[in-house]
C-alpha positions in Angstrom: 50.2 -13.6 187.4 52.9 -14.7 189.8 55.5 -17.1 188.5 56.1 -20.2 190.5 59.7 -20.6 189.2 62.6 -19.8 191.5 64.6 -16.7 190.6 68.1 -17.4 189.2 70.6 -17.7 191.9 74.2 -16.6 191.7 77.3 -17.8 193.5 79.0 -15.3 195.9 81.7 -14.8 193.2 79.5 -14.2 190.2 76.3 -12.6 191.5 75.8 -9.0 190.4 76.1 -6.3 193.0 72.9 -5.4 194.7 71.4 -1.9 194.5 72.4 -1.4 198.2 76.0 -2.3 197.3 76.0 0.2 194.5 74.7 2.9 196.8 71.1 2.7 195.8 68.1 1.5 197.8 65.0 0.6 195.8 61.7 0.6 197.4 60.2 -1.1 194.4 61.3 -3.9 192.0 64.7 -3.6 190.5 64.6 -2.1 187.0 65.5 -5.5 185.5 62.4 -7.2 187.0 60.2 -8.3 184.1 57.6 -10.8 185.5 54.2 -9.4 186.2 54.0 -10.9 189.7 57.5 -9.7 190.8 56.2 -6.4 192.4 53.7 -8.2 194.6 56.3 -10.8 195.6 58.9 -8.1 196.6 56.7 -5.6 198.2 54.3 -7.9 200.0 50.6 -7.8 200.1 50.5 -5.5 203.1 52.5 -2.8 201.3 50.1 -2.9 198.3 47.1 -2.9 200.6 48.5 0.2 202.4 49.0 2.0 199.1 45.5 1.2 197.9 44.1 2.4 201.2 45.8 5.8 200.8 44.6 6.1 197.2 41.0 5.3 198.1 41.0 7.5 201.2 42.1 10.4 199.1 39.4 9.6 196.5 36.7 9.6 199.2 37.9 12.8 200.8 39.1 14.9 197.9 38.5 13.1 194.6 37.7 15.2 191.6 34.2 13.6 191.3 32.7 16.6 189.6 34.9 16.6 186.5 32.4 16.5 183.6 34.0 13.4 182.0 33.6 11.6 185.3 29.9 11.9 184.9 29.6 9.9 181.7 30.5 6.5 180.2 29.7 7.7 176.7 32.7 6.5 174.6 32.6 9.5 172.3 32.7 11.9 175.2 35.4 9.9 176.9 37.5 10.1 173.7 37.0 13.8 173.4 38.2 14.3 177.0 41.2 12.0 176.6 42.4 13.8 173.5 41.9 17.2 175.1 43.8 16.2 178.3 46.9 15.3 176.3 49.6 17.7 177.4 47.0 20.1 178.8 46.0 20.9 182.4 42.6 19.8 183.6 41.6 23.4 184.5 42.1 24.4 180.9 40.2 21.5 179.5 37.0 21.7 181.7 35.4 24.7 180.0 36.6 23.7 176.5 35.2 20.2 176.9 31.7 21.6 177.6 31.9 24.0 174.8 33.1 21.4 172.3 30.3 19.0 173.3 27.7 21.7 173.0 28.9 22.3 169.4 29.4 18.7 168.6 27.2 16.6 170.9 27.8 13.3 169.2 30.2 11.6 166.9 28.0 12.2 163.8 27.8 15.9 164.5 31.6 16.1 164.8 32.1 14.0 161.6 29.8 16.2 159.6 31.3 19.5 160.7 33.8 21.3 158.5 37.3 21.2 160.0 37.5 25.0 160.1 34.5 24.9 162.5 36.1 22.3 164.7 39.3 24.4 164.9 37.3 27.5 165.8 35.8 25.7 168.8 39.2 24.1 169.7 41.0 27.5 169.5 42.7 28.4 172.8 43.4 24.8 173.8 46.6 24.5 171.8 48.2 21.5 169.9 45.6 21.9 167.2 46.6 18.7 165.4 44.6 17.0 168.1 41.4 18.6 166.8 42.1 17.3 163.3 42.9 13.8 164.5 39.7 13.8 166.6 37.7 15.0 163.6 39.3 12.3 161.4 38.6 9.7 164.0 34.9 10.7 164.2 34.6 10.3 160.4 36.2 6.9 160.7 33.7 5.9 163.4 30.8 7.0 161.4 31.9 5.5 158.1 33.5 2.2 159.3 31.8 1.5 162.6 28.2 2.7 162.1 28.7 5.5 164.5 29.5 3.1 167.3 32.8 3.5 169.2 35.0 0.4 168.8 35.8 -1.4 172.0 38.7 -3.6 171.1 42.2 -2.2 171.6 43.4 -3.0 168.1 40.3 -1.3 166.5 40.7 1.8 168.7 44.4 2.0 167.8 43.4 2.0 164.1 41.5 5.3 164.5 43.5 8.4 163.3 45.6 10.0 166.1 44.6 7.4 168.7 47.7 6.1 170.5 48.1 3.3 173.0 47.4 5.4 176.1 44.3 7.0 174.6 42.9 3.7 173.4 43.4 2.0 176.7 41.9 5.0 178.5 38.8 4.8 176.4 38.6 1.1 177.3 39.0 1.8 181.0 36.7 4.8 181.4 34.0 4.0 178.8 33.9 0.2 179.0 35.5 -0.5 182.4 38.0 -2.9 180.9 41.0 -3.8 183.0 43.8 -2.1 181.2 46.8 -0.6 183.0 47.2 3.2 182.5 50.5 5.0 183.1 50.4 8.8 182.8 52.0 11.7 184.7 49.8 11.6 187.9 50.0 7.8 188.1 53.8 8.0 187.7 53.9 10.5 190.6 51.9 8.2 192.9 54.1 5.1 192.2 57.4 7.0 192.2 56.6 8.7 195.5 55.6 5.6 197.3 57.8 2.9 195.7 60.8 4.6 194.2 61.4 7.4 196.7 65.0 6.5 197.4 66.1 6.1 193.8 68.7 8.7 192.9 67.4 11.5 190.7 69.8 10.5 187.9 68.2 7.1 187.7 65.6 6.9 185.0 62.6 4.6 185.3 60.8 3.4 182.3 57.0 2.9 182.2 57.3 -0.8 181.5 59.2 -1.1 184.8 56.1 0.3 186.6 53.5 -1.8 184.8 54.0 -5.0 187.0 53.6 -2.9 190.1 50.6 -1.1 188.7 49.0 -4.4 187.7 49.5 -5.8 191.1 48.0 -2.7 192.7 45.0 -2.8 190.4 44.2 -6.4 191.0 40.6 -6.8 192.3 39.8 -3.1 191.9 37.1 -1.6 189.7 39.2 -0.4 186.6 37.4 2.9 186.0 37.2 4.0 189.6 40.7 2.8 190.5 42.4 4.7 187.7 40.3 7.8 188.5 41.3 7.6 192.1 45.0 6.9 191.3 45.1 9.9 189.0 43.5 12.1 191.6 46.0 10.9 194.3 48.9 11.7 192.0 47.4 15.1 191.4 47.0 15.6 195.1 50.7 14.7 195.7 51.7 17.3 193.1 49.6 19.9 194.6 51.3 19.1 197.9 54.7 19.8 196.5 55.8 16.3 195.4 58.0 16.6 192.3 59.3 13.2 191.2 58.4 12.9 187.5 61.9 13.8 186.5 62.8 10.2 187.5 60.8 9.0 184.5 62.8 8.0 181.4 59.9 9.6 179.5 60.2 12.9 181.2 60.7 15.9 178.9 60.5 19.6 179.9 57.9 21.4 177.8 59.5 24.0 175.6 58.7 27.6 176.2 55.6 28.8 174.4 56.7 32.4 174.0 58.5 32.8 170.7 57.9 29.1 169.7 56.7 27.7 166.5 53.6 26.6 168.4 52.8 30.3 169.2 53.0 31.3 165.6 50.9 28.4 164.4 48.3 29.3 167.0 48.3 32.9 165.9 47.8 31.9 162.3 44.9 29.6 163.1 43.3 32.2 165.4 43.4 34.8 162.6 41.9 32.4 160.1 39.2 31.4 162.5 38.2 35.0 162.8 38.5 35.4 159.0 41.2 38.1 159.4 44.0 38.6 156.9 47.3 37.2 157.8 49.4 40.3 157.1 49.5 41.3 160.8 50.6 37.8 161.9 53.2 37.7 159.1 54.7 41.0 160.2 54.7 40.2 163.9 56.3 36.8 163.5 58.3 37.5 160.3 61.2 35.1 161.2 59.0 32.0 161.7 55.8 32.8 159.8 56.6 30.9 156.6 57.8 27.8 158.5 54.7 27.8 160.7 52.3 28.3 157.8 54.0 25.6 155.7 53.6 23.1 158.6 49.9 23.9 159.0 49.3 23.4 155.3 51.3 20.1 155.3 49.3 18.7 158.2 46.0 19.6 156.6 45.1 22.2 159.2 45.0 25.0 156.7 44.0 24.8 153.1 46.3 26.6 150.7 43.5 28.5 149.1 42.8 30.2 152.5 46.3 31.7 152.7 46.3 35.4 151.8 
């Protein structure tokens, strides 16, 4: 909500140098802006309206309407999709999402399944701890919430492995609640349109985007708006726009080949197929013990299964 108070004014001698005077031109609020209405005040309603128009036009012409999780409001299915989409491309998730829901069509089925069976179905998607967290969350939902997905943010956050973004995404896409989501495609959309002139070395934090995102989302259907915004960001990336390095949260993903993730995945794949680990141990002799110990510590592998 816009504040009616006047911004602090500085005398010519004491006021800080503007971005322009420091060689920067911001198309969006300065990083120090903290009030929720600052973005709308600085940019003007016409600029936000133009941005919305671009987002909706892309949604109508090329939105990813056929994604399977776009066809449901089932909170369980939304949670599954959101956990799978963490650090994983949409193209890899689509098939595994369908396979997972065929094996575990509802939260009770997932909660009752042995973890080893869950990991078998998850195999190939990577970051296997997500499968365990999802399994643990399903058990919590069954035991503590009578198989009904919690709707409040605090209760969702209490589920194992559910962080702030995932909790808010469930509220948006399952319950159409007006949360503000910031993820890689949404960052791309806002950086491209409102921070395009910021030097590459300038790092923008998500909390600096939130007032702008809130102003842009005002009056929009939360579920459809965020879907459209994500698709617009994905469209920009496919068009060659690469701006996410401007994010203070940006991290290059480490190489998979030769990584501990690769060894962990090989161990889990062998166990899922009920194969002895001797071949994996030989192939990855320098990292095998470390990888295995981490899997046991995280509860992904039972010590009695190690041979």
